[in-house]
C-alpha positions in Angstrom: 71.8 88.5 34.8 73.9 88.2 37.9 72.8 90.0 41.1 75.6 91.6 43.0 75.8 90.8 46.7 77.7 93.0 49.1 80.1 91.4 51.5 81.3 92.9 54.7 85.0 93.3 54.2 87.2 96.0 55.7 89.7 96.0 52.8 87.5 95.5 49.8 85.3 97.9 47.8 83.9 95.2 45.5 82.0 92.1 46.2 83.9 88.8 45.9 81.0 86.9 44.5 77.8 87.2 42.5 74.5 85.3 42.7 73.0 84.1 39.4 69.3 83.8 38.5 69.1 80.3 40.0 70.5 81.5 43.3 73.9 79.9 42.8 77.0 81.8 44.0 80.0 82.4 41.7 83.2 84.2 42.4 83.9 87.2 40.2 86.7 86.4 37.7 89.3 88.3 39.6 88.3 86.8 42.9 88.2 83.3 41.4 91.7 83.8 40.0 92.9 84.8 43.4 91.1 82.2 45.5 91.3 79.2 43.2 94.8 80.2 42.2 95.9 80.1 45.8 94.3 76.7 46.4 95.6 75.2 43.1 99.1 76.6 43.7 99.2 75.1 47.2 98.0 71.7 45.9 100.4 71.5 43.0 103.4 72.7 45.1 102.7 70.4 48.1 102.2 67.4 45.8 105.4 68.0 43.9 107.5 68.8 47.1 106.0 65.7 48.9 106.8 63.4 45.9 110.4 64.7 45.7 111.0 64.3 49.4 109.5 60.8 49.3 111.6 59.7 46.4 114.9 61.1 47.6 114.6 60.6 51.4 111.6 58.4 52.1 109.9 61.2 53.9 106.7 63.1 53.2 106.2 66.8 54.0 104.5 66.0 57.3 107.2 63.6 58.4 109.9 66.2 57.6 108.0 68.8 59.5 107.8 66.6 62.6 111.5 65.8 62.4 112.4 69.4 61.9 110.3 70.4 64.9 112.1 67.8 67.0 115.5 69.0 65.7 114.6 72.6 66.8 113.3 71.5 70.3 115.3 71.5 73.5 117.1 68.2 73.8 115.6 67.3 70.3 112.4 66.0 72.0 108.8 67.0 72.3 105.7 65.5 73.9 103.5 64.0 71.1 100.6 66.1 72.0 102.7 69.3 71.8 104.1 68.0 68.5 100.6 67.5 67.2 99.5 71.0 68.3 102.5 72.7 66.8 102.2 70.9 63.5 98.4 71.2 63.1 98.1 67.4 62.7 95.9 65.1 64.8 97.5 63.2 67.6 96.7 59.9 65.9 98.3 61.1 62.6 101.5 62.2 64.5 101.6 58.9 66.3 101.4 57.0 63.0 104.1 59.1 61.5 106.3 58.6 64.6 105.7 54.9 64.4 107.2 54.8 60.9 110.1 57.1 61.9 110.8 54.9 65.0 111.0 51.8 62.9 113.6 53.6 60.8 115.5 54.6 64.0 115.1 58.3 63.2 113.2 58.9 66.5 112.9 57.1 69.8 109.8 57.2 72.1 110.0 57.4 75.8 107.7 58.1 78.7 107.6 61.6 80.1 109.2 61.5 83.6 106.7 63.9 85.0 103.5 62.3 83.5 103.4 58.6 82.9 100.5 59.0 80.4 102.5 61.3 78.2 104.9 60.1 75.5 107.8 62.0 74.1 109.5 61.6 70.7 113.2 62.3 70.6 115.2 62.8 67.4 118.2 60.4 67.1 121.5 61.3 65.5 120.4 59.4 62.4 117.2 61.5 62.4 119.1 64.7 62.6 121.4 63.7 59.8 118.4 62.9 57.6 116.7 66.2 58.5 119.8 68.1 57.4 119.8 66.3 54.0 116.0 66.5 53.5 115.8 70.2 54.4 118.5 70.9 51.9 116.5 69.2 49.2 113.3 70.8 50.3 114.6 74.4 50.5 116.2 74.1 47.1 112.9 72.7 45.7 110.9 75.5 47.2 113.4 78.1 45.9 113.1 76.7 42.4 109.4 76.0 42.3 108.2 79.0 44.1 110.6 81.9 44.9 112.4 81.8 41.6 109.0 82.3 39.9 108.5 85.7 41.7 110.3 89.0 41.9 111.3 90.6 45.2 108.3 92.9 45.1 105.9 90.0 44.6 107.5 88.1 47.5 107.1 91.2 49.7 103.4 91.5 48.6 102.8 87.9 49.5 104.5 88.3 52.8 102.2 91.3 53.6 99.0 89.5 52.4 99.6 86.2 54.2 101.0 88.0 57.2 97.6 89.6 57.6 95.9 86.1 57.8 98.6 84.5 59.9 100.4 87.2 61.8 103.9 86.2 63.0 103.4 82.7 61.6 107.0 82.4 60.4 108.4 83.6 63.7 106.3 81.0 65.6 107.3 78.1 63.3 110.3 76.3 64.7 110.2 73.9 61.8 111.4 75.9 58.8 109.8 73.8 56.2 
C-alpha cells in the first residue's frame, strides 16, 4: 500500500507523489502524465525540429538560436560571453558553434575594441539570409508539430502555466526560435 506524502505547494491540494512500501517514490498517475509528458514532448519536438533544420539548412537548433540572437542584436553582433548567457549555453559550446558558423562564413569574429580579451561574433549578410530561411522552416515546423495540435484555449492555458515558471520569458527572448 502506498503512503501519501504531503508536498508544500501553494497551488496544489493533492500530493504529486507517493512512497511505496520499499520507500521508493512514484508520481501519481496524473502527475506522471503531466511531468513525463512535458519531458517527452520536449524531447520529441526538439529532436524532430533539430533534424529538420540540420537536413534543410545544415543548422541545429542551438546554431539557429545563436544566429537569430545575432540578427536581433545591435549591429548584428554580440560578445560571445553575452551570447552564451542569453542562450543558456556554455561559453565553450557557443565558441564551438561559432567556429563552425565562421567556417561557413555566416559569422565573423573580431576583438572587442574596449576589451582586448573579449571576442565578438558578428552576423554576415550570408548568415542573415540563412537565418531568414531557417526561421521560416522552423516556425512552420513548430506550427505544424505543436500549435496545430492544440486549440486556442489549450495554448492560452500553456501560456499561463509556463508563464508562471518563466515570467516574461518570451519578451526577454530576442531569438524568436
